[in-house]
N, C-alpha and C positions, 0 to 999 in steps of 0.2 A: 503494500500499500503507499502511495505516495502522496505526500501533502505538504504544500508549502506555507510556512509561518509568517516569512517575512524576515527582517533585520533583528539582530540581537540587540536588544534595548539596554539590557543591565546585566550584572554577574552578581553572583554572591561570591563571597571569599570568606576565609576562616582567617581572621587579621595576627592569630598567635601564628600561623604557619605560613601565611602569604601566599597560600593556594585557594586557586578558583575551586568552588564547590558545586556552582549550579550558575546554568546562564538563564536570563528571562528572554522570552519572547512574545510579542503580541498574539493573542488568540481571538478567535471569533472571526466574523467576516466584516464588521462594519470599523473600517480602518479607524475613520475621522472620531468616531466614539472612543476607539482605544487610544487615540493621542490624548485625549484628555480624562481619561480614566484607567487604573489600572486593576480593575475589576477581573478582567477577561485574560489575564497573562497566565503564561505557560511558563512555569519553572522547568526546566530539564536539568535533572542531577548530571555532574560531570562523568559520573559512571557510565552513564546511557550514552555518552558521545564516543563516536567508534571513529569518525574521521573528520578531520578538518581541511577543507581546501581554499583555494583564493576565493570562490564566491558561493561556497556550498558545506555545510555542516551536516553529517551523516549521524542520526541518533536512532537508537534503539528504545522503542516505547513499549 
């Protein structure tokens, strides 16, 4: 199953280790509403990221 979520808009990090623990991407289909609200944001744990390319991040959900 392929699905596009958009650009990474934020990251979660462990401040003690300096490691990224998750990325946050906008969810839902209403991109304008998501610009003003983080209710539909999708948090993807770092462990689920399989590959990071120049313009694509592959995740296992």
